[in-house]
VMD Tcl script that builds the backbone (N, CA, C; Angstrom):
set m [mol new atoms 213]
animate dup $m
set s [atomselect $m all]
$s set {name element resname resid chain x y z} {
  {N N MET 1 A -149.356 55.369 -158.585}
  {CA C MET 1 A -149.092 55.960 -157.214}
  {C C MET 1 A -147.674 55.542 -156.981}
  {N N ASN 2 A -146.350 54.642 -157.264}
  {CA C ASN 2 A -145.627 55.079 -157.178}
  {C C ASN 2 A -144.513 56.016 -157.871}
  {N N GLY 3 A -145.164 56.336 -158.878}
  {CA C GLY 3 A -144.466 57.290 -159.545}
  {C C GLY 3 A -144.165 58.775 -158.876}
  {N N MET 4 A -145.487 59.112 -158.397}
  {CA C MET 4 A -146.339 59.970 -157.504}
  {C C MET 4 A -144.865 60.266 -156.246}
  {N N LEU 5 A -144.647 59.102 -155.473}
  {CA C LEU 5 A -144.013 58.698 -154.609}
  {C C LEU 5 A -142.445 59.062 -155.016}
  {N N LEU 6 A -141.921 58.846 -155.860}
  {CA C LEU 6 A -140.621 59.191 -156.741}
  {C C LEU 6 A -140.415 60.219 -156.823}
  {N N ARG 7 A -141.747 61.029 -157.408}
  {CA C ARG 7 A -141.363 62.200 -157.780}
  {C C ARG 7 A -141.399 63.631 -156.690}
  {N N SER 8 A -141.742 63.068 -155.494}
  {CA C SER 8 A -141.573 63.758 -154.466}
  {C C SER 8 A -140.442 63.804 -153.508}
  {N N MET 9 A -139.987 62.277 -153.763}
  {CA C MET 9 A -138.698 62.085 -153.488}
  {C C MET 9 A -137.949 62.889 -154.157}
  {N N GLU 10 A -137.493 62.614 -155.319}
  {CA C GLU 10 A -136.667 63.490 -156.402}
  {C C GLU 10 A -136.871 64.877 -155.872}
  {N N ASP 11 A -137.816 65.612 -155.871}
  {CA C ASP 11 A -138.003 67.362 -156.572}
  {C C ASP 11 A -138.582 68.017 -155.057}
  {N N ASN 12 A -138.223 66.722 -153.625}
  {CA C ASN 12 A -138.628 67.250 -152.315}
  {C C ASN 12 A -139.861 68.351 -151.979}
  {N N MET 13 A -140.947 67.421 -152.715}
  {CA C MET 13 A -142.120 68.046 -152.677}
  {C C MET 13 A -143.303 67.475 -151.819}
  {N N PRO 14 A -143.873 67.915 -150.848}
  {CA C PRO 14 A -144.832 67.394 -150.018}
  {C C PRO 14 A -145.774 66.599 -150.970}
  {N N LEU 15 A -146.334 65.303 -149.894}
  {CA C LEU 15 A -147.645 65.131 -150.752}
  {C C LEU 15 A -148.814 65.120 -149.257}
  {N N GLU 16 A -150.008 65.054 -150.003}
  {CA C GLU 16 A -150.862 64.895 -149.078}
  {C C GLU 16 A -151.545 63.558 -148.965}
  {N N VAL 17 A -151.204 62.644 -148.193}
  {CA C VAL 17 A -151.488 61.092 -148.500}
  {C C VAL 17 A -152.425 60.793 -147.256}
  {N N ILE 18 A -153.134 59.843 -148.127}
  {CA C ILE 18 A -154.735 59.233 -147.128}
  {C C ILE 18 A -154.089 57.700 -146.596}
  {N N TYR 19 A -153.670 57.372 -145.287}
  {CA C TYR 19 A -152.920 55.991 -144.981}
  {C C TYR 19 A -153.749 55.570 -144.086}
  {N N LEU 20 A -153.764 54.238 -144.040}
  {CA C LEU 20 A -154.172 52.745 -143.006}
  {C C LEU 20 A -153.560 52.815 -141.771}
  {N N SER 21 A -153.578 53.244 -140.682}
  {CA C SER 21 A -153.060 53.473 -139.418}
  {C C SER 21 A -152.805 51.484 -139.331}
  {N N LYS 22 A -152.231 51.562 -138.497}
  {CA C LYS 22 A -151.940 49.842 -137.537}
  {C C LYS 22 A -153.026 49.824 -136.699}
  {N N LYS 23 A -154.033 50.600 -136.412}
  {CA C LYS 23 A -155.126 50.455 -135.832}
  {C C LYS 23 A -156.624 50.293 -136.828}
  {N N ASN 24 A -156.031 50.197 -137.501}
  {CA C ASN 24 A -157.050 49.923 -139.179}
  {C C ASN 24 A -158.548 51.754 -139.150}
  {N N GLU 25 A -157.513 52.592 -138.518}
  {CA C GLU 25 A -157.718 54.049 -139.436}
  {C C GLU 25 A -157.609 54.443 -140.006}
  {N N LEU 26 A -158.263 55.709 -140.888}
  {CA C LEU 26 A -157.755 56.493 -141.667}
  {C C LEU 26 A -157.177 57.470 -141.246}
  {N N THR 27 A -155.980 57.872 -142.010}
  {CA C THR 27 A -155.342 58.853 -141.367}
  {C C THR 27 A -155.184 60.079 -142.654}
  {N N GLN 28 A -154.717 61.419 -142.927}
  {CA C GLN 28 A -154.218 62.136 -143.492}
  {C C GLN 28 A -153.149 62.656 -142.814}
  {N N ARG 29 A -152.370 62.781 -143.816}
  {CA C ARG 29 A -150.728 63.017 -143.175}
  {C C ARG 29 A -150.113 63.856 -144.560}
  {N N LYS 30 A -149.441 65.118 -144.077}
  {CA C LYS 30 A -148.651 65.519 -145.010}
  {C C LYS 30 A -147.299 65.007 -145.146}
  {N N MET 31 A -146.453 64.668 -145.546}
  {CA C MET 31 A -145.535 63.925 -145.974}
  {C C MET 31 A -144.002 63.937 -147.013}
  {N N ILE 32 A -143.046 64.037 -146.846}
  {CA C ILE 32 A -141.540 63.874 -147.824}
  {C C ILE 32 A -141.065 62.933 -148.175}
  {N N ILE 33 A -141.410 62.511 -149.261}
  {CA C ILE 33 A -140.464 60.752 -148.996}
  {C C ILE 33 A -139.123 61.044 -149.274}
  {N N ARG 34 A -138.599 60.061 -148.380}
  {CA C ARG 34 A -137.307 60.113 -148.704}
  {C C ARG 34 A -136.614 59.009 -148.846}
  {N N ALA 35 A -137.456 58.014 -149.188}
  {CA C ALA 35 A -136.598 56.691 -150.050}
  {C C ALA 35 A -137.755 55.352 -150.197}
  {N N VAL 36 A -137.858 54.650 -150.638}
  {CA C VAL 36 A -139.000 53.927 -151.258}
  {C C VAL 36 A -137.913 52.496 -151.276}
  {N N LYS 37 A -138.191 51.101 -150.530}
  {CA C LYS 37 A -137.609 50.006 -149.967}
  {C C LYS 37 A -138.029 48.932 -150.362}
  {N N GLY 38 A -138.687 47.969 -151.004}
  {CA C GLY 38 A -139.541 47.183 -151.252}
  {C C GLY 38 A -140.819 47.418 -150.849}
  {N N ASN 39 A -141.741 47.525 -149.730}
  {CA C ASN 39 A -143.322 47.876 -149.240}
  {C C ASN 39 A -143.094 48.455 -148.229}
  {N N GLU 40 A -141.487 49.380 -148.169}
  {CA C GLU 40 A -141.357 50.407 -147.084}
  {C C GLU 40 A -141.470 51.832 -147.341}
  {N N VAL 41 A -141.930 52.809 -147.113}
  {CA C VAL 41 A -141.511 54.042 -147.566}
  {C C VAL 41 A -141.063 54.938 -146.385}
  {N N TYR 42 A -139.936 55.543 -146.753}
  {CA C TYR 42 A -139.320 56.107 -145.310}
  {C C TYR 42 A -139.655 58.249 -146.295}
  {N N ALA 43 A -140.429 58.870 -145.062}
  {CA C ALA 43 A -140.930 59.596 -145.215}
  {C C ALA 43 A -140.439 60.884 -143.976}
  {N N TYR 44 A -140.574 62.151 -144.227}
  {CA C TYR 44 A -140.609 62.842 -142.723}
  {C C TYR 44 A -142.043 63.477 -143.176}
  {N N CYS 45 A -142.398 63.186 -141.892}
  {CA C CYS 45 A -143.726 63.412 -141.865}
  {C C CYS 45 A -144.241 64.766 -141.039}
  {N N LEU 46 A -145.172 65.471 -141.677}
  {CA C LEU 46 A -145.335 66.924 -141.996}
  {C C LEU 46 A -145.589 66.827 -140.622}
  {N N LEU 47 A -146.765 66.412 -140.054}
  {CA C LEU 47 A -148.201 66.034 -138.641}
  {C C LEU 47 A -147.170 66.163 -137.556}
  {N N ARG 48 A -145.847 65.136 -138.046}
  {CA C ARG 48 A -145.343 64.485 -136.417}
  {C C ARG 48 A -143.964 65.060 -136.618}
  {N N GLY 49 A -143.142 65.246 -137.471}
  {CA C GLY 49 A -142.325 66.768 -137.058}
  {C C GLY 49 A -140.732 65.591 -137.213}
  {N N LYS 50 A -140.947 65.125 -137.704}
  {CA C LYS 50 A -139.711 63.509 -137.621}
  {C C LYS 50 A -140.196 62.457 -139.031}
  {N N MET 51 A -138.726 61.331 -138.818}
  {CA C MET 51 A -139.009 60.560 -140.003}
  {C C MET 51 A -139.833 59.492 -139.645}
  {N N ARG 52 A -140.466 58.537 -140.207}
  {CA C ARG 52 A -141.375 57.793 -140.052}
  {C C ARG 52 A -141.359 56.598 -141.254}
  {N N THR 53 A -141.673 55.913 -140.632}
  {CA C THR 53 A -141.554 54.137 -141.856}
  {C C THR 53 A -143.487 54.270 -142.106}
  {N N PHE 54 A -143.487 53.945 -143.349}
  {CA C PHE 54 A -144.745 53.781 -144.110}
  {C C PHE 54 A -145.365 52.337 -144.508}
  {N N LYS 55 A -146.091 51.879 -144.924}
  {CA C LYS 55 A -145.887 50.560 -145.421}
  {C C LYS 55 A -146.654 51.260 -146.896}
  {N N LEU 56 A -146.140 50.807 -147.836}
  {CA C LEU 56 A -146.923 51.201 -149.061}
  {C C LEU 56 A -147.765 50.776 -149.162}
  {N N GLU 57 A -148.309 49.360 -148.979}
  {CA C GLU 57 A -149.817 48.901 -149.052}
  {C C GLU 57 A -150.862 49.598 -148.571}
  {N N ASN 58 A -150.235 50.501 -147.326}
  {CA C ASN 58 A -151.283 51.242 -146.577}
  {C C ASN 58 A -152.134 52.386 -147.189}
  {N N ILE 59 A -150.633 53.144 -148.282}
  {CA C ILE 59 A -150.773 54.576 -148.888}
  {C C ILE 59 A -152.141 54.171 -149.641}
  {N N LEU 60 A -153.080 54.505 -149.571}
  {CA C LEU 60 A -154.640 54.846 -149.878}
  {C C LEU 60 A -154.396 55.571 -151.084}
  {N N SER 61 A -154.177 56.354 -150.885}
  {CA C SER 61 A -154.003 57.542 -152.454}
  {C C SER 61 A -152.849 58.832 -151.656}
  {N N ALA 62 A -152.714 59.339 -152.850}
  {CA C ALA 62 A -150.822 60.359 -152.644}
  {C C ALA 62 A -151.127 61.014 -153.869}
  {N N ARG 63 A -151.628 62.736 -153.327}
  {CA C ARG 63 A -151.379 63.720 -154.836}
  {C C ARG 63 A -150.562 64.984 -153.695}
  {N N PRO 64 A -150.351 65.643 -154.500}
  {CA C PRO 64 A -149.415 67.110 -154.172}
  {C C PRO 64 A -150.002 68.048 -153.618}
  {N N GLU 65 A -149.384 68.679 -152.806}
  {CA C GLU 65 A -149.895 69.233 -151.696}
  {C C GLU 65 A -150.379 70.335 -151.843}
  {N N LYS 66 A -152.132 70.408 -151.384}
  {CA C LYS 66 A -152.638 71.599 -152.405}
  {C C LYS 66 A -151.505 72.784 -151.796}
  {N N PRO 67 A -151.740 74.053 -152.793}
  {CA C PRO 67 A -150.929 75.530 -152.592}
  {C C PRO 67 A -151.502 76.553 -151.263}
  {N N LYS 68 A -150.752 76.760 -150.634}
  {CA C LYS 68 A -151.763 77.534 -149.469}
  {C C LYS 68 A -152.384 79.352 -150.010}
  {N N ARG 69 A -153.590 79.254 -149.899}
  {CA C ARG 69 A -154.366 80.492 -150.531}
  {C C ARG 69 A -153.702 81.196 -149.616}
  {N N ALA 70 A -153.512 82.155 -150.246}
  {CA C ALA 70 A -153.021 83.743 -149.876}
  {C C ALA 70 A -154.328 84.395 -149.183}
  {N N SER 71 A -154.694 85.038 -148.134}
  {CA C SER 71 A -155.729 86.241 -147.714}
  {C C SER 71 A -155.566 87.171 -147.873}
}
mol reanalyze $m
mol bondsrecalc $m
mol representation Tube
mol addrep $m
């Protein structure tokens, strides 16, 4: 998964992430990784519209954002 996070950072590529919150709730986020330092991931969260800090161990899955279909 670290490779996916680094690729997001290098290519400015949005990721769809499943994350375990502080309240032990599963959340789905779209984010662009800005930095990975130790156990912390600094990312621009597209849901909240601002920079956020995430714990690496709480990121359960990550994949490139699916392209939107034209209607």
